[in-house]
N, CA, C and O atoms as a MOPAC input file, in Angstrom:
PM7 MOZYME 1SCF
protein

 N     18.53700 1   -62.73700 1  -157.36300 1
 C     17.99200 1   -63.26400 1  -156.14200 1
 C     17.24700 1   -64.57400 1  -156.39500 1
 O     17.37500 1   -65.54000 1  -155.64300 1
 N     16.45000 1   -64.57700 1  -157.49600 1
 C     15.71700 1   -65.78600 1  -157.81900 1
 C     16.67200 1   -66.91600 1  -158.16400 1
 O     16.44300 1   -68.07500 1  -157.82000 1
 N     17.74700 1   -66.55200 1  -158.85100 1
 C     18.71200 1   -67.56200 1  -159.25300 1
 C     19.37500 1   -68.18600 1  -158.02400 1
 O     19.52400 1   -69.40700 1  -157.96100 1
 N     19.76300 1   -67.39000 1  -157.07400 1
 C     20.42700 1   -67.92100 1  -155.88100 1
 C     19.44000 1   -68.73800 1  -155.04000 1
 O     19.82200 1   -69.74600 1  -154.44500 1
 N     18.18500 1   -68.31300 1  -154.98700 1
 C     17.17600 1   -69.08800 1  -154.28100 1
 C     16.95200 1   -70.42800 1  -154.96600 1
 O     16.79100 1   -71.45600 1  -154.30800 1
 N     16.94400 1   -70.40500 1  -156.29200 1
 C     16.78000 1   -71.61800 1  -157.08000 1
 C     17.94900 1   -72.57600 1  -156.82800 1
 O     17.72900 1   -73.77300 1  -156.64700 1
 N     19.15600 1   -72.08300 1  -156.81500 1
 C     20.35000 1   -72.90000 1  -156.57900 1
 C     20.32000 1   -73.46900 1  -155.15800 1
 O     20.63400 1   -74.64000 1  -154.94500 1
 N     19.94700 1   -72.64400 1  -154.20500 1
 C     19.89500 1   -73.10600 1  -152.81600 1
 C     18.83400 1   -74.19700 1  -152.66300 1
 O     19.07100 1   -75.19100 1  -151.97600 1
 N     17.68300 1   -74.02900 1  -153.28400 1
 C     16.62700 1   -75.03600 1  -153.16600 1
 C     17.03000 1   -76.33300 1  -153.86100 1
 O     16.72800 1   -77.41700 1  -153.36100 1
 N     17.70300 1   -76.24300 1  -154.99900 1
 C     18.17900 1   -77.45600 1  -155.68400 1
 C     19.22200 1   -78.15900 1  -154.82100 1
 O     19.19500 1   -79.38300 1  -154.69500 1
 N     20.13200 1   -77.40800 1  -154.23300 1
 C     21.13800 1   -78.00000 1  -153.35300 1
 C     20.48700 1   -78.65000 1  -152.13700 1
 O     20.90800 1   -79.71700 1  -151.69100 1
 N     19.47400 1   -78.00800 1  -151.61600 1
 C     18.76500 1   -78.56900 1  -150.46200 1
 C     18.08100 1   -79.89100 1  -150.82800 1
 O     18.14600 1   -80.86000 1  -150.07100 1
 N     17.43100 1   -79.92200 1  -151.98200 1
 C     16.75500 1   -81.14300 1  -152.43700 1
 C     17.78000 1   -82.24700 1  -152.67300 1
 O     17.56300 1   -83.38800 1  -152.26500 1
 N     18.88900 1   -81.92300 1  -153.32400 1
 C     19.93600 1   -82.91700 1  -153.57300 1
 C     20.52300 1   -83.43900 1  -152.26000 1
 O     20.74600 1   -84.64000 1  -152.10500 1
 N     20.76800 1   -82.53900 1  -151.33100 1
 C     21.31900 1   -82.95500 1  -150.03900 1
 C     20.33900 1   -83.87200 1  -149.30700 1
 O     20.74500 1   -84.83100 1  -148.65100 1
 N     19.05300 1   -83.56900 1  -149.42400 1
 C     18.05300 1   -84.40200 1  -148.76900 1
 C     17.99900 1   -85.78600 1  -149.41000 1
 O     17.90400 1   -86.79300 1  -148.70800 1
 N     18.05700 1   -85.83600 1  -150.71900 1
 C     17.99200 1   -87.12300 1  -151.40900 1
 C     19.23400 1   -87.97800 1  -151.13900 1
 O     19.13700 1   -89.18800 1  -150.93400 1
 N     20.37600 1   -87.34000 1  -151.14200 1
 C     21.62500 1   -88.07700 1  -150.95000 1
 C     21.82000 1   -88.44500 1  -149.48000 1
 O     22.32900 1   -89.52700 1  -149.18500 1
 N     21.43800 1   -87.59300 1  -148.57500 1
 C     21.70900 1   -87.79900 1  -147.15900 1
 C     20.74800 1   -88.73500 1  -146.45300 1
 O     21.08200 1   -89.22200 1  -145.37200 1
 N     19.59500 1   -89.01100 1  -146.98900 1
 C     18.60800 1   -89.84200 1  -146.30700 1
 C     18.82300 1   -91.31800 1  -146.62000 1
 O     19.25300 1   -91.69100 1  -147.71100 1
 N     18.51700 1   -92.12200 1  -145.65100 1
 C     18.61300 1   -93.56800 1  -145.84400 1
 C     17.37900 1   -94.05000 1  -146.58800 1
 O     16.27100 1   -93.56400 1  -146.36300 1
 N     17.58600 1   -94.99500 1  -147.46200 1
 C     16.45800 1   -95.53900 1  -148.21400 1
 C     15.78300 1   -96.62900 1  -147.39200 1
 O     16.29000 1   -97.07100 1  -146.36200 1
 N     14.62600 1   -97.04200 1  -147.88400 1
 C     13.89300 1   -98.09900 1  -147.20700 1
 C     14.72000 1   -99.38900 1  -147.19100 1
 O     14.71800 1  -100.12700 1  -146.20600 1
 N     15.41500 1   -99.64400 1  -148.28000 1
 C     16.25100 1  -100.84600 1  -148.36400 1
 C     17.38000 1  -100.78700 1  -147.33600 1
 O     17.72500 1  -101.79600 1  -146.72100 1
 N     17.95000 1   -99.59100 1  -147.15800 1
 C     19.00900 1   -99.43400 1  -146.15300 1
 C     18.47400 1   -99.72000 1  -144.75200 1
 O     19.12500 1  -100.39500 1  -143.95500 1
 N     17.29100 1   -99.20400 1  -144.46300 1
 C     16.69100 1   -99.43200 1  -143.15100 1
 C     16.34900 1  -100.90300 1  -142.94000 1
 O     16.54400 1  -101.43900 1  -141.84900 1
 N     15.84000 1  -101.55500 1  -143.98300 1
 C     15.52300 1  -102.98000 1  -143.86700 1
 C     16.78900 1  -103.80500 1  -143.65600 1
 O     16.80100 1  -104.74900 1  -142.86600 1
 N     17.85200 1  -103.44000 1  -144.37000 1
 C     19.12100 1  -104.15100 1  -144.19600 1
 C     19.64300 1  -103.94900 1  -142.77800 1
 O     20.14100 1  -104.88600 1  -142.15400 1
 N     19.52800 1  -102.73600 1  -142.27700 1
 C     19.96700 1  -102.44800 1  -140.91600 1
 C     19.15500 1  -103.25400 1  -139.89900 1
 O     19.71600 1  -103.79100 1  -138.94300 1
 N     17.85300 1  -103.33900 1  -140.09900 1
 C     17.00900 1  -104.12800 1  -139.19800 1
 C     17.35900 1  -105.61200 1  -139.27100 1
 O     17.39100 1  -106.29900 1  -138.24900 1
 N     17.61800 1  -106.10000 1  -140.47500 1
 C     17.99500 1  -107.50800 1  -140.63200 1
 C     19.32300 1  -107.78300 1  -139.92800 1
 O     19.48500 1  -108.81100 1  -139.27000 1
 N     20.27000 1  -106.85600 1  -140.07100 1
 C     21.55900 1  -107.00600 1  -139.38500 1
 C     21.37300 1  -107.00400 1  -137.86900 1
 O     21.99400 1  -107.79100 1  -137.15400 1
 N     20.51100 1  -106.11000 1  -137.39400 1
 C     20.25100 1  -106.03400 1  -135.95400 1
 C     19.62100 1  -107.33200 1  -135.44300 1
 O     19.99200 1  -107.83100 1  -134.38200 1
 N     18.67500 1  -107.86800 1  -136.19800 1
 C     18.04200 1  -109.12800 1  -135.79900 1
 C     19.05500 1  -110.26700 1  -135.77800 1
 O     19.03100 1  -111.11500 1  -134.88600 1
 N     19.94300 1  -110.27700 1  -136.76500 1
 C     20.96500 1  -111.32100 1  -136.82300 1
 C     21.91400 1  -111.20800 1  -135.63200 1
 O     22.29100 1  -112.21800 1  -135.03700 1
 N     22.29400 1  -110.00200 1  -135.29200 1
 C     23.17400 1  -109.78800 1  -134.13700 1
 C     22.46900 1  -110.21800 1  -132.85300 1
 O     23.07800 1  -110.84900 1  -131.98900 1
 N     21.19800 1  -109.87900 1  -132.73000 1
 C     20.43300 1  -110.28600 1  -131.54400 1
 C     20.32700 1  -111.80300 1  -131.44400 1
 O     20.42600 1  -112.36100 1  -130.35100 1
 N     20.12500 1  -112.47800 1  -132.58400 1
 C     20.05000 1  -113.93700 1  -132.57200 1
 C     21.38900 1  -114.53800 1  -132.14700 1
 O     21.42900 1  -115.50000 1  -131.38000 1
 N     22.48100 1  -113.96800 1  -132.64800 1
 C     23.80800 1  -114.46100 1  -132.26700 1
 C     24.06400 1  -114.23000 1  -130.78000 1
 O     24.63500 1  -115.08500 1  -130.10400 1
 N     23.64500 1  -113.08600 1  -130.28200 1
 C     23.83200 1  -112.79600 1  -128.85600 1
 C     23.00100 1  -113.75100 1  -128.00200 1
 O     23.47400 1  -114.23700 1  -126.97500 1
 N     21.77300 1  -114.01800 1  -128.42100 1
 C     20.92700 1  -114.97000 1  -127.68400 1
 C     21.54400 1  -116.36300 1  -127.68100 1
 O     21.52900 1  -117.05200 1  -126.66100 1
 N     22.08800 1  -116.77600 1  -128.83000 1
 C     22.72100 1  -118.09200 1  -128.92100 1
 C     23.96300 1  -118.14800 1  -128.03600 1
 O     24.21100 1  -119.15500 1  -127.37200 1
 N     24.73900 1  -117.07200 1  -128.02600 1
 C     25.93200 1  -117.03000 1  -127.17500 1
 C     25.54400 1  -117.09800 1  -125.70000 1
 O     26.21200 1  -117.76600 1  -124.91100 1
 N     24.47900 1  -116.41700 1  -125.33200 1
 C     23.99600 1  -116.46900 1  -123.94900 1
 C     23.56000 1  -117.88200 1  -123.58000 1
 O     23.88300 1  -118.37100 1  -122.49800 1
 N     22.83100 1  -118.53500 1  -124.47200 1
 C     22.38400 1  -119.91000 1  -124.22400 1
 C     23.58600 1  -120.84200 1  -124.09900 1
 O     23.62900 1  -121.69600 1  -123.21300 1
 N     24.55800 1  -120.67400 1  -124.98800 1
 C     25.75500 1  -121.51500 1  -124.93100 1
 C     26.51000 1  -121.31700 1  -123.62600 1
 O     27.00000 1  -122.27900 1  -123.03500 1
 N     26.60500 1  -120.07300 1  -123.17600 1
 C     27.32300 1  -119.81900 1  -121.92400 1
 C     26.56200 1  -120.39200 1  -120.73100 1
 O     27.17500 1  -120.88600 1  -119.78500 1
 N     25.24000 1  -120.32900 1  -120.76900 1
 C     24.44700 1  -120.92500 1  -119.68900 1
 C     24.60500 1  -122.44700 1  -119.67900 1
 O     24.70900 1  -123.06200 1  -118.61800 1
 N     24.62100 1  -123.04700 1  -120.87500 1
 C     24.82700 1  -124.49800 1  -120.96300 1
 C     26.20600 1  -124.87700 1  -120.43600 1
 O     26.35800 1  -125.87800 1  -119.73500 1
 N     27.21000 1  -124.07100 1  -120.77600 1
 C     28.57100 1  -124.35300 1  -120.30600 1
 C     28.65600 1  -124.22000 1  -118.78700 1
 O     29.32600 1  -125.01300 1  -118.12500 1
 N     27.98000 1  -123.22300 1  -118.24500 1
 C     27.98700 1  -123.04400 1  -116.79100 1
 C     27.31500 1  -124.23300 1  -116.11200 1
 O     27.79100 1  -124.72800 1  -115.09100 1
 N     26.21100 1  -124.68200 1  -116.68400 1
 C     25.49300 1  -125.82800 1  -116.13200 1
 C     26.37400 1  -127.08100 1  -116.17700 1
 O     26.40200 1  -127.86200 1  -115.22600 1
 N     27.08600 1  -127.26300 1  -117.28200 1
 C     27.98100 1  -128.41600 1  -117.40900 1
 C     29.12500 1  -128.32300 1  -116.40200 1
 O     29.54600 1  -129.33600 1  -115.84400 1
 N     29.62500 1  -127.11800 1  -116.17000 1
 C     30.70800 1  -126.93800 1  -115.19900 1
 C     30.23300 1  -127.26600 1  -113.78700 1
 O     30.96700 1  -127.87100 1  -113.00500 1
 N     29.01600 1  -126.86900 1  -113.46700 1
 C     28.46200 1  -127.18200 1  -112.14100 1
 C     28.30900 1  -128.69000 1  -111.97800 1
 O     28.63500 1  -129.24300 1  -110.92800 1
 N     27.81100 1  -129.35100 1  -113.02200 1
 C     27.66300 1  -130.81000 1  -112.96100 1
 C     29.02400 1  -131.48300 1  -112.80800 1
 O     29.16500 1  -132.44400 1  -112.05100 1
 N     30.02100 1  -130.97600 1  -113.52600 1
 C     31.36300 1  -131.55400 1  -113.43400 1
 C     31.94400 1  -131.35500 1  -112.03900 1
 O     32.59400 1  -132.25200 1  -111.50200 1
 N     31.71500 1  -130.19800 1  -111.46100 1
 C     32.21400 1  -129.94300 1  -110.10500 1
 C     31.53600 1  -130.87500 1  -109.10000 1
 O     32.18200 1  -131.38600 1  -108.18500 1
 N     30.24100 1  -131.09100 1  -109.27500 1
 C     29.52100 1  -132.02300 1  -108.39400 1
 C     30.06300 1  -133.44200 1  -108.54200 1
 O     30.25800 1  -134.14900 1  -107.55300 1
 N     30.30200 1  -133.84900 1  -109.77800 1
 C     30.83500 1  -135.19300 1  -110.01800 1
 C     32.22300 1  -135.33600 1  -109.41100 1
 O     32.55400 1  -136.38300 1  -108.85400 1
 N     33.03500 1  -134.29100 1  -109.51700 1
 C     34.37800 1  -134.33200 1  -108.93000 1
 C     34.29700 1  -134.43500 1  -107.41100 1
 O     35.07100 1  -135.16900 1  -106.79600 1
 N     33.37600 1  -133.71200 1  -106.81300 1
 C     33.21400 1  -133.77200 1  -105.35500 1
 C     32.77400 1  -135.16900 1  -104.92100 1
 O     33.26300 1  -135.69900 1  -103.92300 1
 N     31.84600 1  -135.76200 1  -105.67600 1
 C     31.41000 1  -137.13000 1  -105.34900 1
 C     32.56200 1  -138.12000 1  -105.50600 1
 O     32.71700 1  -139.03300 1  -104.69500 1
 N     33.36400 1  -137.93600 1  -106.54700 1
 C     34.50100 1  -138.83600 1  -106.76400 1
 C     35.52600 1  -138.70200 1  -105.64100 1
 O     36.08400 1  -139.69800 1  -105.18100 1
 N     35.76900 1  -137.47800 1  -105.20500 1
 C     36.70800 1  -137.26700 1  -104.09600 1
 C     36.19000 1  -137.92100 1  -102.81600 1
 O     36.96200 1  -138.51500 1  -102.06200 1
 N     34.90100 1  -137.81200 1  -102.57500 1
 C     34.31000 1  -138.43600 1  -101.38100 1
 C     34.42800 1  -139.95700 1  -101.46000 1
 O     34.76200 1  -140.61200 1  -100.47300 1
 N     34.15500 1  -140.51000 1  -102.63200 1
 C     34.28700 1  -141.96500 1  -102.79600 1
 C     35.73500 1  -142.40800 1  -102.60800 1
 O     35.99400 1  -143.45400 1  -102.01400 1
 N     36.67200 1  -141.61700 1  -103.11000 1
 C     38.08800 1  -141.95600 1  -102.94400 1
 C     38.47000 1  -141.91600 1  -101.46800 1
 O     39.20900 1  -142.77700 1  -100.98900 1
 N     37.96800 1  -140.92200 1  -100.75400 1
 C     38.25100 1  -140.82600 1   -99.32200 1
 C     37.69400 1  -142.04300 1   -98.58400 1
 O     38.36200 1  -142.61000 1   -97.71900 1
 N     36.48000 1  -142.43700 1   -98.92700 1
 C     35.86300 1  -143.60900 1   -98.29100 1
 C     36.65900 1  -144.86900 1   -98.62000 1
 O     36.88000 1  -145.71500 1   -97.75300 1
 N     37.08800 1  -144.98800 1   -99.87200 1
 C     37.86700 1  -146.16500 1  -100.27000 1
 C     39.19600 1  -146.21500 1   -99.52300 1
 O     39.63300 1  -147.28700 1   -99.10600 1
 N     39.83800 1  -145.06300 1   -99.35400 1
 C     41.09500 1  -145.02300 1   -98.60200 1
 C     40.87200 1  -145.42500 1   -97.14500 1
 O     41.68700 1  -146.13600 1   -96.55800 1
 N     39.77600 1  -144.97000 1   -96.57500 1
 C     39.45300 1  -145.32800 1   -95.18900 1
 C     39.21400 1  -146.83500 1   -95.06900 1
 O     39.68700 1  -147.47400 1   -94.12900 1
 N     38.47600 1  -147.39300 1   -96.02800 1
 C     38.22900 1  -148.83600 1   -96.01000 1
 C     39.53100 1  -149.61000 1   -96.17900 1
 O     39.72900 1  -150.64700 1   -95.54500 1
 N     40.41700 1  -149.10500 1   -97.03400 1
 C     41.70700 1  -149.77500 1   -97.23400 1
 C     42.53300 1  -149.72300 1   -95.95300 1
 O     43.18900 1  -150.70000 1   -95.59300 1
 N     42.49900 1  -148.58800 1   -95.27000 1
 C     43.23500 1  -148.46100 1   -94.00800 1
 C     42.69200 1  -149.45000 1   -92.97000 1
 O     43.46200 1  -150.11200 1   -92.27500 1
 N     41.37500 1  -149.54400 1   -92.87300 1
 C     40.75500 1  -150.47300 1   -91.92200 1
 C     41.11100 1  -151.91400 1   -92.28200 1
 O     41.41500 1  -152.72300 1   -91.40500 1
 N     41.07300 1  -152.22800 1   -93.57300 1
 C     41.41900 1  -153.58500 1   -94.00700 1
 C     42.87400 1  -153.89900 1   -93.68600 1
 O     43.20300 1  -155.02100 1   -93.30200 1
 N     43.73800 1  -152.90900 1   -93.84300 1
 C     45.15800 1  -153.11200 1   -93.52100 1
 C     45.34200 1  -153.36100 1   -92.02600 1
 O     46.12100 1  -154.22400 1   -91.62200 1
 N     44.62400 1  -152.60300 1   -91.21700 1
 C     44.70000 1  -152.81500 1   -89.76500 1
 C     44.21200 1  -154.21700 1   -89.39300 1
 O     44.82000 1  -154.88900 1   -88.56000 1
 N     43.11700 1  -154.65200 1   -90.01100 1
 C     42.59400 1  -155.99100 1   -89.73500 1
 C     43.58800 1  -157.06100 1   -90.18100 1
 O     43.76400 1  -158.07900 1   -89.51100 1
 N     44.23300 1  -156.81900 1   -91.31800 1
 C     45.22600 1  -157.78100 1   -91.79900 1
 C     46.40600 1  -157.85300 1   -90.83600 1
 O     46.92800 1  -158.93700 1   -90.57300 1
 N     46.82800 1  -156.70700 1   -90.31300 1
 C     47.92800 1  -156.69700 1   -89.34000 1
 C     47.53100 1  -157.45800 1   -88.07800 1
 O     48.32300 1  -158.22300 1   -87.52700 1
 N     46.29400 1  -157.24000 1   -87.62500 1
 C     45.81700 1  -157.95600 1   -86.43600 1
 C     45.76100 1  -159.46000 1   -86.70700 1
 O     46.13300 1  -160.26200 1   -85.85000 1
 N     45.30300 1  -159.83200 1   -87.88200 1
 C     45.22800 1  -161.24900 1   -88.23100 1
 C     46.62500 1  -161.85400 1   -88.29600 1
 O     46.83700 1  -162.98400 1   -87.85700 1
 N     47.57400 1  -161.10500 1   -88.84100 1
 C     48.96300 1  -161.58000 1   -88.88100 1
 C     49.50900 1  -161.74800 1   -87.47100 1
 O     50.20400 1  -162.71900 1   -87.17300 1
 N     49.18900 1  -160.79800 1   -86.61600 1
 C     49.67000 1  -160.87900 1   -85.23500 1
 C     49.07500 1  -162.10000 1   -84.53800 1
 O     49.77900 1  -162.80000 1   -83.81000 1
 N     47.80100 1  -162.35700 1   -84.75200 1
 C     47.16000 1  -163.52600 1   -84.15400 1
 C     47.78400 1  -164.80100 1   -84.72000 1
 O     48.03000 1  -165.75900 1   -83.98700 1
 N     48.03400 1  -164.80500 1   -86.00600 1
 C     48.64500 1  -165.97400 1   -86.63400 1
 C     50.04700 1  -166.21100 1   -86.08400 1
 O     50.40800 1  -167.33800 1   -85.74500 1
 N     50.83500 1  -165.13900 1   -85.99800 1
 C     52.19500 1  -165.25100 1   -85.45300 1
 C     52.14200 1  -165.77100 1   -84.01800 1
 O     52.94600 1  -166.61700 1   -83.62700 1
 N     51.20400 1  -165.26500 1   -83.24900 1
 C     51.06900 1  -165.68600 1   -81.85300 1
 C     50.69700 1  -167.16600 1   -81.77000 1
 O     51.20300 1  -167.90000 1   -80.92200 1
 N     49.80100 1  -167.59000 1   -82.66700 1
 C     49.39900 1  -169.00200 1   -82.64700 1
 C     50.52600 1  -169.91200 1   -83.12900 1
 O     50.60700 1  -171.06600 1   -82.70800 1
 N     51.37900 1  -169.42000 1   -83.99100 1
 C     52.50300 1  -170.22000 1   -84.48400 1
 C     53.56100 1  -170.40400 1   -83.39700 1
 O     54.25200 1  -171.42200 1   -83.37500 1
 N     53.69400 1  -169.43500 1   -82.50200 1
 C     54.69700 1  -169.50800 1   -81.44100 1
 C     54.30700 1  -170.53300 1   -80.38500 1
 O     55.18000 1  -171.07100 1   -79.70400 1
 N     53.05800 1  -170.80700 1   -80.23900 1
 C     52.60600 1  -171.72900 1   -79.19200 1
 C     52.80700 1  -173.11900 1   -79.57800 1
 O     52.48100 1  -174.02600 1   -78.81200 1

């Protein structure tokens, strides 16, 4: 009985020593966790910066489209004025 109790207690002690994480293991795990958190924070910052850049680009595109529309309108008006001037010139040449 004593022998089996002795064997069981030795096995229990060995299992406890082998199965438990050491302080170094825990520190390594914490360091890995901190590194992962830093990478996640950096990825979040990068995605926010990219979103901000996309919003700025969309605003710039909208402004460019508006300027193009205004330029087309001005060109149309200038063309109409040129046609009127040609008509006046043609009319004056006929007289």
